[in-house]
C-alpha positions as CSV (number, residue, x, y, z in Angstrom):
1,X,73.9,83.4,-26.9
2,X,76.8,85.2,-24.3
3,X,73.4,85.8,-21.9
4,X,73.7,81.3,-21.6
5,X,76.7,81.4,-21.6
6,X,76.8,83.7,-18.8
7,X,74.3,81.8,-16.6
8,X,75.9,78.7,-17.5
9,X,79.1,79.7,-15.9
10,X,77.5,81.2,-12.4
11,X,75.5,77.6,-12.1
12,X,78.2,75.5,-12.1
13,X,80.0,78.2,-10.0
14,X,76.8,77.9,-7.3
15,X,77.5,74.4,-6.6
16,X,80.7,75.2,-5.5
17,X,80.2,75.5,-1.3
18,X,81.6,78.3,0.7
19,X,82.2,82.1,0.3
20,X,85.0,84.8,-0.5
21,X,88.1,84.3,1.1
22,X,89.1,85.8,4.7
23,X,91.0,87.9,3.0
24,X,88.2,89.3,0.8
25,X,85.8,89.5,3.5
26,X,88.2,91.6,5.5
27,X,88.1,94.5,2.2
28,X,84.9,93.7,2.0
29,X,84.2,94.7,6.2
30,X,86.4,98.2,5.5
31,X,84.1,99.4,2.8
32,X,80.6,98.3,3.7
33,X,78.7,100.1,7.2
34,X,77.8,98.1,9.6
35,X,74.5,97.8,8.6
36,X,75.4,96.3,5.4
37,X,77.9,93.6,5.7
38,X,75.3,92.3,8.2
39,X,72.7,92.0,4.6
40,X,76.7,91.1,2.8
41,X,76.7,88.4,5.6
42,X,73.5,87.5,5.1
43,X,74.0,86.4,0.9
44,X,75.1,83.1,-0.1
45,X,78.4,81.8,-0.1
46,X,78.5,82.2,-4.0
47,X,76.8,85.0,-4.1
48,X,79.3,86.5,-2.5
49,X,81.7,85.6,-3.6
50,X,80.4,86.9,-6.7
51,X,80.0,90.2,-5.1
52,X,82.9,90.7,-4.4
53,X,84.4,89.9,-7.6
54,X,82.5,92.3,-9.3
55,X,83.8,94.9,-6.6
56,X,87.2,94.3,-7.5
57,X,86.1,94.5,-11.2
58,X,84.7,98.4,-10.4
59,X,87.7,99.0,-8.2
60,X,89.7,98.4,-11.1
61,X,88.2,99.7,-13.3
62,X,87.0,103.1,-12.1
63,X,90.9,103.2,-9.6
64,X,89.8,106.9,-7.6
65,X,86.6,107.6,-9.0
66,X,85.4,104.0,-7.0
67,X,84.2,105.0,-3.3
68,X,82.4,103.1,-0.3
69,X,79.2,104.2,-2.4
70,X,79.8,102.6,-5.6
71,X,82.0,99.5,-4.1
72,X,78.8,98.9,-2.0
73,X,76.7,98.9,-4.8
74,X,79.1,96.6,-6.3
75,X,78.9,94.5,-3.4
76,X,75.4,94.7,-2.3
77,X,73.1,94.6,-6.2
78,X,72.0,91.2,-5.9
79,X,71.1,91.8,-1.7
80,X,67.4,91.4,-3.1
81,X,67.9,87.7,-4.0
82,X,68.1,86.9,0.2
83,X,64.1,87.9,0.8
84,X,63.5,85.0,-2.1
85,X,64.8,82.4,0.0
86,X,64.9,80.2,-3.2
87,X,68.5,78.4,-3.8
88,X,69.8,77.4,-6.6
89,X,67.7,74.8,-8.4
90,X,64.4,77.3,-7.4
91,X,67.0,80.0,-9.5
92,X,67.1,77.9,-11.8
93,X,63.6,77.2,-12.9
94,X,62.6,81.1,-12.0
95,X,65.3,81.9,-14.2
96,X,64.2,79.4,-16.7
97,X,60.0,80.6,-16.4
98,X,61.0,84.2,-16.7
99,X,62.3,83.1,-19.9
100,X,60.1,81.0,-21.1
101,X,57.2,83.4,-20.7
102,X,59.3,87.7,-21.0
103,X,60.3,89.3,-17.7
104,X,56.8,91.6,-15.9
105,X,57.2,93.1,-13.2
106,X,53.6,93.1,-12.8
107,X,53.8,89.3,-12.7
108,X,56.1,89.0,-10.0
109,X,54.5,91.4,-7.9
110,X,50.8,88.9,-8.7
111,X,53.1,85.6,-8.1
112,X,54.6,87.9,-4.0
113,X,50.2,87.1,-3.0
114,X,50.3,83.4,-4.1
115,X,51.1,80.1,-2.6
116,X,54.9,79.7,-1.4
117,X,56.2,78.4,-4.4
118,X,55.1,81.2,-6.5
119,X,55.5,83.7,-4.5
120,X,59.4,83.0,-4.0
121,X,59.6,83.3,-7.3
122,X,58.0,86.7,-7.7
123,X,60.0,88.2,-5.0
124,X,63.4,86.4,-7.1
125,X,62.4,88.9,-9.7
126,X,61.2,91.3,-8.2
127,X,65.1,91.3,-6.1
128,X,65.9,95.0,-7.4
129,X,63.4,96.4,-6.0
130,X,63.5,94.4,-2.9
131,X,67.3,94.6,-2.4
132,X,67.0,98.5,-2.7
133,X,63.9,98.2,0.0
134,X,66.5,96.9,2.5
135,X,69.5,99.2,1.8
136,X,67.0,102.1,2.5
137,X,66.6,100.6,5.4
138,X,70.3,99.8,6.6
139,X,71.0,103.6,5.8
140,X,72.9,102.9,2.9
141,X,74.0,105.8,0.3
142,X,71.7,107.4,-2.3
143,X,73.4,105.9,-5.2
144,X,73.9,102.1,-3.9
145,X,70.3,102.0,-3.4
146,X,69.7,103.5,-6.5
147,X,72.1,100.7,-8.5
148,X,70.4,98.1,-6.6
149,X,67.2,99.3,-8.1
150,X,68.0,100.2,-11.1
151,X,70.7,96.7,-12.1
152,X,68.5,95.2,-14.6
153,X,67.2,98.3,-16.5
154,X,68.4,99.5,-19.6
155,X,70.6,101.7,-19.7
156,X,68.6,105.1,-20.5
157,X,66.2,104.3,-17.5
158,X,68.8,104.6,-15.0
159,X,69.4,107.5,-13.1
160,X,73.2,106.5,-11.5
161,X,75.5,108.2,-13.5
162,X,76.8,106.9,-16.7
163,X,80.1,106.5,-16.0
164,X,79.6,104.5,-12.6
165,X,76.3,102.4,-14.2
166,X,78.9,102.1,-16.7
167,X,81.4,100.4,-15.2
168,X,79.2,98.4,-12.3
169,X,77.1,96.9,-15.0
170,X,79.9,95.9,-17.5
171,X,81.5,93.9,-13.9
172,X,78.4,92.0,-13.3
173,X,77.2,91.6,-16.4
174,X,74.4,89.6,-16.0
């Protein structure tokens, strides 16, 4: 039930237009590499607000251990959603389909080979892998790339150091 309430909260938050404040954008620009900031700036306003909130929680949680690559991981973990181009209604449909059918990366890959609507759902479901590819090409730190790829995996399957993975997972809560 907690997952459903979180998704409902994220849905209503996504209906509010605009991105993070100028102060938040300045803070983000001081953390990210220029190529990363360009990717982050391409996210929809609600996604940028979410990522800034996640990064602030990680920053408070880790204190001095919150290095730029860790904070970049918090800020960019969902950047692969850019690839699908889905807006809120499409994301809702994709999430419901995934919930009904059960998440399956192979199905998602097959759907990326289909017509536009199905392709976009497949891309949305594969956003961790697609985001990691974007960040790798942008020259992001290995930790940032790894967390983006792994942020939906069970903890036992993550390669990111446990204290960072736990802080990032706890802050993201999705």
